[in-house]
C-alpha positions as CSV (number, residue, x, y, z in Angstrom):
1,M,-81.3,-49.1,-92.9
2,T,-84.9,-48.0,-93.1
3,A,-87.5,-48.7,-90.6
4,P,-89.6,-51.9,-91.0
5,A,-93.1,-51.6,-92.4
6,P,-95.6,-51.6,-89.6
7,A,-97.2,-55.0,-88.9
8,P,-101.0,-55.2,-89.2
9,H,-103.0,-54.7,-86.1
10,D,-103.9,-57.9,-84.2
11,P,-107.6,-57.5,-83.5
12,T,-108.0,-60.5,-81.2
13,T,-105.4,-59.5,-78.6
14,R,-106.2,-57.7,-75.4
15,P,-104.4,-54.4,-74.7
16,L,-101.0,-54.7,-73.2
17,P,-100.8,-53.6,-69.5
18,P,-98.2,-51.2,-68.2
19,L,-95.0,-53.0,-67.4
20,A,-94.5,-53.7,-63.7
21,K,-91.5,-52.1,-62.0
22,E,-88.1,-53.5,-63.3
23,G,-86.8,-56.3,-61.1
24,S,-89.9,-56.6,-59.1
25,L,-91.8,-59.7,-58.1
26,R,-94.9,-58.2,-59.8
27,R,-93.0,-58.0,-63.1
28,S,-92.0,-61.7,-62.8
29,L,-95.7,-62.7,-62.1
30,Q,-96.8,-60.6,-65.1
31,L,-94.4,-62.3,-67.5
32,F,-95.0,-65.8,-66.1
33,S,-98.7,-65.3,-66.4
34,A,-98.3,-64.3,-70.1
35,F,-96.8,-67.7,-70.8
36,T,-100.2,-69.2,-70.2
37,V,-101.6,-67.5,-73.4
38,E,-98.5,-68.0,-75.7
39,Q,-100.4,-70.4,-77.9
40,T,-103.9,-68.8,-77.7
41,D,-102.9,-65.1,-77.7
42,P,-99.4,-64.8,-79.1
43,A,-99.8,-61.1,-79.8
44,Y,-100.3,-60.4,-76.1
45,F,-97.5,-62.7,-75.0
46,Y,-94.9,-61.6,-77.5
47,G,-96.0,-58.0,-77.4
48,L,-95.5,-57.9,-73.6
49,L,-92.2,-59.7,-73.9
50,A,-90.9,-57.3,-76.6
51,E,-91.7,-54.3,-74.4
52,D,-89.9,-55.8,-71.5
53,S,-87.0,-56.7,-73.7
54,V,-86.6,-53.2,-74.9
55,R,-86.5,-51.9,-71.3
56,E,-83.9,-54.6,-70.3
57,A,-81.8,-53.8,-73.4
58,R,-81.6,-50.2,-72.5
59,R,-79.9,-51.1,-69.3
60,W,-76.9,-52.4,-71.3
61,C,-76.7,-50.2,-74.3
62,R,-78.0,-47.2,-76.1
63,L,-80.8,-48.0,-78.5
64,D,-81.4,-44.6,-80.1
65,D,-80.1,-44.8,-83.7
66,A,-78.3,-48.1,-82.8
67,I,-77.9,-50.6,-85.6
68,M,-79.3,-53.9,-84.3
69,V,-79.9,-57.3,-85.5
70,D,-82.6,-59.6,-83.9
71,V,-81.7,-63.2,-84.6
72,G,-85.0,-65.1,-84.8
73,G,-87.0,-61.9,-84.9
74,G,-90.2,-63.6,-86.0
75,P,-93.4,-61.9,-87.1
76,G,-92.7,-58.3,-86.0
77,Y,-93.5,-57.8,-82.3
78,F,-89.9,-57.1,-81.4
79,A,-89.5,-55.1,-84.6
80,D,-92.3,-52.8,-83.5
81,A,-90.9,-52.4,-80.0
82,F,-87.3,-51.8,-80.8
83,T,-88.1,-49.5,-83.7
84,A,-90.3,-47.4,-81.4
85,A,-87.4,-47.2,-79.0
86,G,-85.2,-45.6,-81.8
87,A,-83.2,-48.6,-82.9
88,R,-82.4,-49.2,-86.6
89,Y,-83.8,-52.7,-86.6
90,C,-83.1,-55.7,-88.8
91,G,-84.8,-59.1,-88.1
92,I,-83.5,-62.4,-89.3
93,D,-85.5,-65.6,-89.2
94,P,-85.3,-68.8,-91.3
95,D,-89.0,-69.8,-90.8
96,V,-91.4,-68.4,-93.5
97,G,-94.3,-69.3,-91.3
98,E,-93.1,-67.2,-88.5
99,L,-92.3,-64.3,-90.7
100,N,-95.8,-64.3,-92.2
101,R,-97.7,-64.9,-89.0
102,R,-99.0,-61.3,-88.8
103,G,-99.3,-60.7,-92.5
104,D,-96.8,-58.9,-94.6
105,V,-93.1,-59.3,-93.8
106,G,-91.3,-56.1,-92.6
107,T,-89.0,-54.4,-95.1
108,N,-86.0,-54.8,-92.8
109,T,-86.3,-58.6,-92.4
110,L,-84.1,-61.3,-93.9
111,R,-84.8,-65.0,-94.2
112,A,-81.6,-66.6,-93.1
113,S,-80.1,-69.0,-90.6
114,G,-78.6,-67.8,-87.3
115,L,-75.8,-70.2,-88.0
116,A,-74.7,-68.3,-91.0
117,L,-75.7,-64.6,-90.6
118,P,-75.5,-62.8,-93.9
119,L,-73.8,-59.7,-92.4
120,A,-70.3,-58.4,-92.4
121,D,-68.0,-58.7,-89.5
122,A,-68.3,-55.9,-86.9
123,S,-71.3,-54.3,-88.6
124,V,-73.9,-53.9,-85.8
125,D,-74.1,-52.1,-82.4
126,L,-76.4,-54.7,-80.9
127,A,-76.8,-58.4,-81.7
128,Y,-79.9,-59.6,-79.9
129,S,-81.7,-63.0,-79.7
130,S,-84.7,-64.0,-77.6
131,N,-85.7,-67.7,-77.2
132,V,-83.9,-69.0,-80.3
133,L,-80.7,-70.7,-79.0
134,E,-82.6,-73.8,-78.0
135,H,-84.0,-74.1,-81.6
136,V,-80.7,-74.5,-83.4
137,P,-78.5,-77.7,-83.4
138,D,-75.3,-75.7,-82.9
139,P,-75.9,-73.0,-80.2
140,E,-72.2,-72.3,-79.9
141,G,-72.1,-71.6,-83.6
142,M,-75.0,-69.2,-83.4
143,A,-73.3,-67.4,-80.5
144,D,-70.1,-67.2,-82.4
145,E,-71.9,-65.6,-85.4
146,M,-73.6,-63.0,-83.1
147,V,-70.2,-62.0,-81.7
148,R,-68.7,-61.9,-85.2
149,I,-71.1,-59.4,-86.5
150,T,-70.9,-57.1,-83.4
151,R,-68.5,-54.2,-83.5
152,P,-65.8,-53.9,-80.7
153,G,-67.6,-52.3,-77.8
154,G,-71.0,-53.4,-79.1
155,T,-73.4,-55.5,-77.1
156,V,-74.5,-59.1,-77.5
157,V,-77.7,-60.3,-75.7
158,I,-78.5,-64.0,-75.9
159,S,-81.6,-65.3,-74.1
160,W,-82.9,-68.9,-74.2
161,T,-84.8,-71.6,-72.3
162,P,-82.5,-74.2,-70.8
163,W,-83.6,-77.8,-71.5
164,L,-84.1,-78.8,-67.8
165,S,-86.3,-75.7,-67.0
166,P,-90.0,-76.3,-66.5
167,W,-90.6,-74.9,-70.0
168,G,-87.6,-76.6,-71.6
169,G,-89.8,-78.9,-73.7
170,H,-92.1,-75.9,-74.6
171,E,-95.5,-77.3,-75.5
172,T,-94.4,-80.8,-74.7
173,A,-93.4,-79.9,-71.1
174,P,-93.2,-81.4,-68.5
175,W,-92.9,-84.7,-70.3
176,H,-89.5,-83.6,-71.7
177,Y,-88.1,-84.6,-68.4
178,L,-88.7,-88.2,-69.5
179,G,-86.9,-87.6,-72.8
180,G,-87.4,-85.1,-75.6
181,R,-88.3,-87.6,-78.3
182,R,-90.7,-89.4,-76.0
183,A,-92.4,-86.1,-75.1
184,A,-92.7,-85.1,-78.8
185,D,-94.2,-88.5,-79.7
186,R,-96.6,-88.3,-76.9
187,Y,-97.8,-84.9,-78.0
188,A,-98.2,-86.2,-81.6
189,A,-100.3,-89.1,-80.4
190,R,-102.6,-86.9,-78.3
191,H,-103.0,-84.0,-80.8
192,G,-102.7,-85.8,-84.2
193,H,-99.8,-83.7,-85.4
194,R,-96.1,-83.1,-84.4
195,P,-95.4,-80.3,-82.0
196,K,-94.2,-77.0,-83.4
197,N,-91.2,-77.5,-81.1
198,D,-90.3,-81.0,-82.1
199,Y,-87.2,-82.4,-80.3
200,G,-84.4,-83.2,-82.6
201,H,-85.8,-81.1,-85.5
202,S,-86.9,-77.7,-84.2
203,L,-86.0,-78.0,-80.5
204,Y,-82.7,-79.1,-78.9
205,A,-81.3,-79.5,-75.4
206,C,-79.2,-76.4,-74.6
207,S,-78.0,-76.1,-71.0
208,V,-76.6,-73.1,-69.1
209,G,-73.5,-75.1,-68.3
210,R,-72.9,-75.8,-72.0
211,M,-73.1,-72.1,-72.9
212,M,-71.0,-71.2,-69.9
213,R,-68.2,-73.3,-71.3
214,W,-68.6,-71.5,-74.6
215,L,-68.4,-68.2,-72.9
216,T,-65.3,-69.1,-70.9
217,A,-63.5,-70.1,-74.1
218,A,-64.7,-66.9,-75.9
219,E,-63.4,-64.8,-72.9
220,K,-60.0,-66.6,-72.9
221,A,-59.7,-66.0,-76.7
222,G,-60.3,-62.2,-76.0
223,R,-63.4,-62.1,-78.1
224,V,-65.9,-61.0,-75.5
225,E,-66.2,-59.8,-71.9
226,R,-69.2,-60.6,-69.8
227,V,-71.5,-57.8,-68.6
228,E,-74.2,-59.8,-66.8
229,I,-75.6,-63.3,-66.6
230,L,-79.1,-63.5,-65.1
231,P,-82.4,-65.5,-65.1
232,R,-84.5,-63.4,-67.4
233,Y,-87.9,-63.4,-65.7
234,H,-86.9,-63.6,-62.1
235,P,-87.0,-60.7,-59.6
236,A,-83.7,-59.0,-58.9
237,W,-83.2,-60.8,-55.5
238,A,-83.3,-64.2,-57.3
239,K,-80.5,-63.5,-59.7
240,P,-77.9,-65.5,-57.8
241,V,-79.6,-68.8,-58.8
242,V,-78.0,-68.6,-62.2
243,R,-74.5,-68.9,-60.6
244,V,-75.3,-72.3,-59.0
245,P,-74.4,-75.3,-61.3
246,G,-77.3,-77.8,-61.5
247,L,-79.8,-75.6,-59.7
248,R,-79.7,-73.0,-62.5
249,E,-80.6,-75.6,-65.1
250,V,-84.0,-76.1,-63.4
251,V,-84.9,-72.8,-61.8
252,S,-83.5,-70.2,-64.2
253,W,-86.5,-70.8,-66.6
254,N,-84.8,-68.5,-69.1
255,A,-81.1,-67.6,-69.1
256,V,-79.6,-64.4,-70.4
257,F,-76.0,-63.7,-71.4
258,V,-75.1,-60.0,-71.8
259,L,-71.7,-59.6,-73.4
260,R,-69.4,-56.9,-74.8
261,A,-67.7,-57.6,-78.0
262,R,-63.9,-57.0,-78.1
């Protein structure tokens, strides 16, 4: 694979600050604060998230010269960060609008569905996905595909926003607690257009419990072993919340499965 073409500079974004210490409360506040500008300054939000994602990924696998696939890679922020870290990056996204958001699409980007990845079995060292699982109607199918393309001993990282978390409805939150369709209809009535994350079309209810059931079945089948399960944006001392059924659906905010393919 060749490196992706550099994305054009985003002139409106503010400079990214240095990342706060890993696992610290300051890091959590830094990331949660970035959420407030996701819509108005996506380059800042996704740029900061991408840098943090690279640092997290390095905890679980070697990135230098690793062949990786980013399912739902979007317009290139993660491509820039992982390529700079030495990974041989390939992004996959089905949405042309997302791919073109920053201008030209990177050379190592494919338009395809996470439910049918156009890659051979056991072909990558790292299968990565950030905030995508809740946007597909069959999250178990996407997780199966990510495991399928990962070589034995390789790493699978799946991160998503559980439906009952405060941001589960994305821009329709917190009204999603009264029903996803009702929240989307309310948004459309107020703004004159459907939300980008439209329940039942581009946003679905994906719980931690649902994916834990998938993981348990995958482990029993000998396809994966779990490395770590954690709430993505929380400080290190808050990690146990993801182990508590019910509570984790609300307070995890974003759940991460780190798996080893077998």
